[in-house]
N, C-alpha and C positions, 0 to 999 in steps of 0.2 A: 474315026471316031476320036474325040478329044478324051482326055483322062477323066474329066469331070463326067462327062456323059457316059463313060464305061462305068464308073462307080455308081452313078444313078441307077443304070440298067441292071447292075449286080445287086443293088439293094432292092429294086423292084421285083426281080426274079426270086430272091430270098424270102420277101414278104408273101408273094404268091405261094410258094411252097408251104410256107407256114399257114397260110389260109386254107390250103387243100388237104393237109394233113393234120387232123386234129390231135391234140395232145392227149395221151391216155390218162384218165383222171385217177388221182391216187385211190388206193383201197380205202374205203370208208371205215373209220374207227367204229362206228356204230354197228356196222354189217355183222350178220351172225354167219360164222364160218360153216358150221354144222349143227346138227340137232343137239349135241352134247355141249355146245359152246354157250355158256350162261353166265352172266356177272351177278355176283351177291354183293349187295351195297349194305355197308354196315353203319347203322345210326345208333351210337352208344353201343349197348349190347343186343340190339335188336337186328336180325338180318332179313333184308328184303329181297326176295328171288331166291331163297334157299330151298323152296319147294312147298313150305307152309305158309299160306297168306296171312298177312299182317293187317291190322286195322289201325288207322290213325283217326283219332276222333277229338272234337272239342269245338269250342265256339268259332263263328266266322271272325269275330273281333274280341279282343281283350276289352272288356268294359271296366272291370274292378277286380281287386284281389279275391273278395268273397265269390263272384260270378265264376271266376276261372278256377278256383279251388274246388268249388261245388261239382263243376263240370268235369274236372281231372279225377276227382275222387269217384264220380259216378262212372265215367267211361272205363276207368282201370278196373273198377269192381265187375264190370260187365265183360271184360276181356280184351279191351283195346291196350295196345303196348307202346303207342306214341301219342303225343298230345300236340294237337294244333291249335294256333290261335293267332290272329293277325294283329300286329302292332301298326303297321303302315298299310292303309287300305285304298287301293284305287277304286275310285267311285266314278260312276258316269256323270253324276252331277257334283259340282264343286261345293254344294251345299249340304251334302250328305256327311254323316260322321265318317271322318278319315282315319280314325284310329289314335290311340293315346301316344304313339311313338316310343321314346325312350323309357317312359314310365311303364308301358306295357311290356317291353323287353325285361325290364327288371321283375316284373311280376311274373312272367313266364319262367325266368330262371328260379326265382323263390319257389313257385309252385313245382317246377320240375324236380328241385332238391327234396322237397317235402313229400312228393308222391314216388319219385324214382323213375318218372316217365320221360324220356328225351323228347325234345320239343323241336316242332316244325313250325317256321314263321316265314312269311314273305319278305324278300328283298326287292326294292322297287328301282333303284338307282345305284350306280357305281359309288356314290357318296355314302351310301348306307352299309355297304358290304362289312366294313370293319366293326361297327358297331352291333350289327345284327349278328355277325359270326361269333363275337365275344359272349353272347348271351343265349343262342340257340344252338341245337345239335345238327340241324338240317335246314338249308336255305331253300326256299321256294321261289320259284320264277312263275308269276301269275300268267295266265293266258294272254292278257294285254301286253306282256313283255316278252312273249316267246321269241320274237324276231328283233329284241333290242340287243344288237349284235355287240355294241360296246359292253354291255352287262355281261353277257355271255362269255366274251373273251375274258373278262376279269374273273369271272366265276371258274374259268379254267386253270387260274393260278391259286385259287383258295383251296386249302386242304379241309374241306367240308363237304359233306354229300349235298347234292342238289336235286331237288324235285321239280321237274319241267313240265308244266302244264301245256296241253295243246290248245292253241288259238282256235276259237269256234270257226273261222273260215280258213284254217290250214288244212293242206293235204297231209296225208301221213309222211310222205316224202320230205315236205317242208318242215314238219315236226322233228324228224330224225336228223335232218341237216342243221336244225337249230341245236340239238344234242351236239353234233359234231363240233359246233365250235367250242363247247366245253371240253369235250374229250381231247381235241386238238391242243388245247392249252396244257394239258398233263392231268387233269382231273377225270378219272374214269368211274367215280362214284356218282353216277346219275341214274335217277329213276324217272320214268316217263308216267304222265298222268292224263288218260282221256277223260275229259270233263264235258263231252257234248260238243256239237256242232250247230251252227246257226241254220234253222229251217224256217218254213212258212207257217208253222202251227202257233198260234198266239197262246194256246193252252199250256204250252211248255216253254220253259226258259230257253231250253236248248233240246236237242235230240240226241240221246245216248248213241253213239256210233259203236256199236258191239263189233261190226264187221272191221271197222278201222282198227279197233284194239286188237283183235285176233290177227289182223294182218301186220301190225307193227310187231307182234310177238313173234311171227314168222321170219321178219326182215331183221330184227336186232337181238343182240345178246343182252340188252339192257333190261331190268325189270320194268313191267308196265303194270300200273294200278289204275283203278277206276274211281271216279268221282261222281256217285249217283245224286249228290245233292245239287251241284251246279248242272249236272246232266237234265234234271228234271224241272228243278225250281219249285217242287212239290213234296212236302215231307211224306204225304200218303203213298207216293210212287217210290221212295227211297228203299225200302225193304225189298221189293220185287226186282228192281234194277240192280241191287246189291247181290242178290241170289243169282240173277242172270249173269253178272260180270264174272263171278267167282266160278260159275259153273263152265263159263267160256274160257277159263284159264288165267284170270287176272291174279296178279302175284299179291294183291291186297286192294284195301278200300281206303279212301279218306272220306269221312262223314262228319257233317255239322251237327253238333249237339249242344244245346243251351238248357241251362236250368229252367228257364222261362221263356220259351221261344215267342211267344206273343209279346213280350217285352224286349226282345232283342233290338239292338240299335242298327243291326245289318242282317240280312238274308234270314229274318225269322220265318218266312214262310216255307223254307226249305230245311229248316232245323229241327231234328227230333228232340224231344225231351229225353231225360235220363232213363225213364222207365220204358219208354218205347224203343229206345236204342238197346237197352238190356234184352227186352223181349225179341227184337231183331237178330241179336247175336246168338240167341238160342236157336233161332231158326235158319241159320245159314247152312248151306249144303256141305261145307267141309269144315273141319277144325282149324280154328285160326289161332295164331301164335301171339 
């Protein structure tokens, strides 16, 4: 056998051994080690995952200073401790309202300073990370971007908490692996959000996967909250689904609230008005912080 033939044979043998003996995967950073292993994510002075459920509330989109301030004051008075509001909105149709962008971020920061509520808002691309981080307290990754791996990798380098929503077609394992990208980059301040999965029922925007939410809670040490607004698409179902989520162990809720839902530029059908939100908060099965 020539030297060249011997080298080729050795390479082939080595490749065959590598194919037949799979490498042991690294221990997942998202995995729960034991029942007591639980991460607390801090957004400003609010703790998510500390045993007391939190409520994030506010409009789907920031439409004006007056609209956001009215919503923020209303949800704070009702007991919410974090304010949500979209500046950049991913919409199915390119002709729908896409958000006010930087103007909305500046409004969010102003209203946050006036009310004392830390702010959660969505980041859609790597180019937006810096400007969003400069103006909000928690970066949201929407369901459409759950597997935007370039975005997730960059968020792993950011020193801001991240709210990671589940894609409506994603398995629980895929959802956790998406979070793994962020943790692997060094950012362990991640909250998972169950917001419904795609189903065949046209009466609902999505189907709230309460079993998937509970499964995620058993598999990961990260906090898991629920989004009853997107999970149903109907404001009349939001209170009942909120109660169910908290009864099943959710670490909190994120709820869409608008001063005038019928005039909302996005997601009005699933938004509660301030009065109905306050009534729902009084009827939740546990004390919220």
